[in-house]
Structure formats: C-alpha cells, structure tokens
N, C-alpha and C positions, 0 to 999 in steps of 0.2 A: 496540518503540516508541522505545527509545533509540537503536538503530541508525538509524532514520529521521531522528530530531532531529539526530544528529551530522552525516549526511550532508548533510541541509537547509541547515546553516550552512556547509558548504564552500563554495568560490568557484566551482566548475565543475559543470556537469550531469554530467560523466564521473564526478567524484568522488561525486556523489549518487547516481549509478546504483550504483556500486560498493557504497556502504552499503545500498543497497535489496536488492542481492544477498545481502548478510550477513544482512539481516532476513529474507529468504526462507529462507535456511538455518536461522534460529533458529527460524522456524515448523516446519521438518522435524524440528529437535531436540527442540520440544515434543512433536510426535507420537511420536517415538521414546521419550520418557520416559513418555509416556502408556501405551505398550504394557508397559513395566516396571512402571508402578504397578498396571496391570491385573492383570498376571501375578503380582504379589506380594500382591494383596488390597487394595491401599491405596485403590482406587476400584472403583466397580461399573460395569457394562457402559453403563448410561444416561448416567452422568457421563463416562465415557470418550467415548461416541459424540458427547455436546454438546461437548466441548471439542476433540475432533479435528475436528469438522466446522467449528468456528469458526477453528481455525488454518489448516485448508484454504482457508476463504474469505478469511482474513487474507492468504495466500500468493497467491491470486488477484489480489485488489486490488493487491497490490504488483507483481505481474507485469504487470497492465495499466498501471501507473504507469510501469513501465521501459519498455514498449512505446512508450507516449505520449511520454516524454522522448527516446527514442531517434529517433522521427519527428520530434519538434518540433526536435531539434538538426540533423537533416539537412536541413530545411526552413526554416532560419532566414535571414531577409531583414531589411532594414531596415524597421521599421513605418512604414506610411503611415496616413492618417487613417481609411482604410476597414479595414485591417487590425487596427488597435488595437480598433475596436469589435467586429470579428470574434472577436479574441483574447479580449476579456472575456465575450462571449455563451458562446464556446466553454468557458471557465472556469466559468462558471455552470451550463451544461448537464452538464459533467463532475462537478461538486459535486453537482447535484441527482439525477444518476443513482446515484452511490454512496451519497448519504445515504438515498435512497429504498430502496435495495437493502438497506442494513444496518439500516435503522430508526433512522437518526440517532444511533448509539450512539456514535460517535466525536467528536461535536460540534465544538469549535472546531480541534481538532487537524487536521481534514481541510482544512478551509479554508487552512491554512498549507502543506499538502503536495500538493494536488492541482492539477495545470495549472500 
C-alpha cells in the first residue's frame, strides 16, 4: 500500500505506473515469504491459503489499474462537457465494481487510487 501511496503523489501517470509495478512485486514477495513461513511451520495451510489468495487478488487489482492507466494515457484528449460526465461515470463504475468484488475492505483508499 505504501508504494501505491507514494506513486499516487507523483506528478505523472508514468511514475504512478512504475510504483504500481513495485507494489505488484511486493505482493509476489509476500507470497514467497508465505512459502517460507509454511515450510518452517510458522503458519498452517489454512492461513497460508487465505493470505496467499488475498495477495493474489491484490496483485490482480493493481494489474487492472495499470492497464486502465495505460489505456487512459494513450487516449487522453481535452475534456469536453460530454467527456467530463462520462469520465465521472466511468470512475464511479470502476469504484463500484472493485468495491463489490472485494467486499469493500479497502474503504476510502480505493476512492483515491482508482480511475
């Protein structure tokens, strides 16, 4: 989450995407540490599965955001009245889809980072 916050404050979409890739790598790192914890007997299989799956979901959400930002940056135009309303509608749809998928566990953080 810290990498996402740090990237979000940057001035360009390109830099934000770079930090999102770092966040995805961090999710993979968590999964790697989980295997070690399981092998060493620090966690049980049930806990391993739950955390591993959450890290996987997180990486997928970040990947989707990267794809969205890349598409958005290639299609960027001067907003007109009609595109402004479409943009806010698209933001709300994107937020609702992810909020529903994840059970709303990310709360206000998602509003800041999505779309």
